[in-house]
C-alpha positions in Angstrom: -19.7 -15.8 -14.2 -18.9 -12.5 -12.9 -18.9 -11.9 -9.3 -18.4 -8.4 -9.2 -15.0 -8.6 -7.8 -12.5 -6.8 -9.8 -8.9 -9.1 -10.1 -6.0 -7.4 -8.5 -2.4 -8.5 -8.8 0.2 -8.3 -6.7 2.9 -8.3 -9.5 4.0 -5.2 -9.8 2.9 -3.6 -12.8 5.7 -1.9 -15.7 3.9 0.9 -16.1 1.1 2.8 -13.7 2.6 2.0 -10.3 0.9 4.8 -9.1 -2.2 4.0 -9.9 -1.8 0.3 -9.1 -0.9 0.7 -5.2 -4.1 3.5 -5.0 -6.3 0.8 -6.0 -4.6 -1.9 -4.4 -4.5 -0.7 -1.0 -8.2 0.9 -1.8 -6.6 4.3 -0.8 -8.6 7.9 -1.5 -6.9 10.8 -3.0 -6.0 12.2 0.0 -5.1 9.3 2.2 -2.4 8.5 -0.6 -1.2 12.3 -1.1 -0.6 12.3 3.0 1.2 8.6 3.2 3.5 10.2 -0.1 3.7 13.5 1.8 2.7 15.6 -1.8 -0.4 17.5 -2.5 -3.3 15.8 -3.7 -3.1 17.8 -6.5 0.5 16.3 -7.1 -1.0 13.2 -6.6 -3.4 13.2 -9.3 -1.0 14.5 -11.5 1.7 11.3 -10.4 -1.7 9.4 -11.3 -1.9 10.6 -15.0 1.6 9.6 -15.3 2.2 5.9 -17.0 5.5 6.1 -16.5 5.8 7.6 -12.8 8.3 9.8 -13.7 7.9 11.9 -10.9 6.8 9.3 -8.3 10.2 6.9 -8.5 12.1 9.6 -7.1 9.9 9.7 -3.5 11.3 6.9 -0.6 7.3 7.1 0.4 6.7 5.8 -3.1 8.9 2.8 -2.7 8.2 2.1 0.7 4.7 1.6 -0.3 5.7 -0.6 -3.3 7.4 -3.0 -0.9 4.9 -3.3 1.6 3.2 -4.2 -1.6 5.8 -7.2 -2.6 6.3 -7.6 1.1 2.5 -8.6 1.5 2.4 -10.5 -1.6 1.2 -14.3 -0.9 0.9 -13.4 2.7 -2.8 -10.9 1.8 -5.5 -11.6 -0.9 -4.8 -9.1 -3.3 -8.5 -8.3 -2.8 -8.1 -8.0 1.1 -5.3 -5.8 1.5 -7.1 -2.6 1.2 -9.2 -3.6 4.2 -6.7 -5.3 6.0 -4.8 -1.9 5.8 -7.3 -0.1 6.8 -8.8 -1.8 9.7 -7.3 -2.0 13.6 -4.6 -4.7 13.9 -4.4 -7.0 17.4 -0.5 -6.9 16.8 0.0 -3.8 16.3 -1.9 -2.8 19.9 -5.6 -2.1 17.8 -3.8 0.5 15.7 -4.6 1.0 11.7 -1.6 -0.2 9.9 -2.4 2.6 7.1 -1.9 5.0 9.9 1.2 4.3 10.3 2.7 4.7 7.1 3.7 8.1 6.7 5.9 7.7 9.1 9.2 5.9 8.8 9.2 4.2 12.0 5.4 3.0 11.3 6.4 2.0 8.0 8.8 -0.6 9.8 6.3 -1.2 12.4 4.0 -2.6 9.4 6.4 -4.2 7.2 7.8 -5.8 10.1 4.3 -7.3 11.0 4.0 -8.6 7.5 7.2 -10.1 7.6 6.2 -12.1 10.5 2.8 -12.9 9.1 5.1 -14.5 6.4 7.2 -16.7 9.2 4.5 -17.6 11.0 5.7 -15.8 13.8 2.5 -15.4 16.1 1.9 -11.8 17.6 
């Protein structure tokens, strides 16, 4: 019986990683472009490239890939987009997605996910 919820996998795909990240984290084009520090037009070109040839040179792209793998087994794939866009008590009510464009903000979010993995309370 179909539930209408698309099954999202947390395993890194061999191809189309950019498209996969966008879907996994439930990002709009403008939001993802901001996180990657690229234009929406450039993002759309990246999304068309199944080999992710240009994206693989981006540190910010690799940060998002790393975050997806940190969250694997901790946050359900169907909920990670919601988690990323919701105020988080452990982050002082900040929204994780709003922190990811900055290296220090990324480290805060990644540390929170690591703490969740090890069971450290907030």
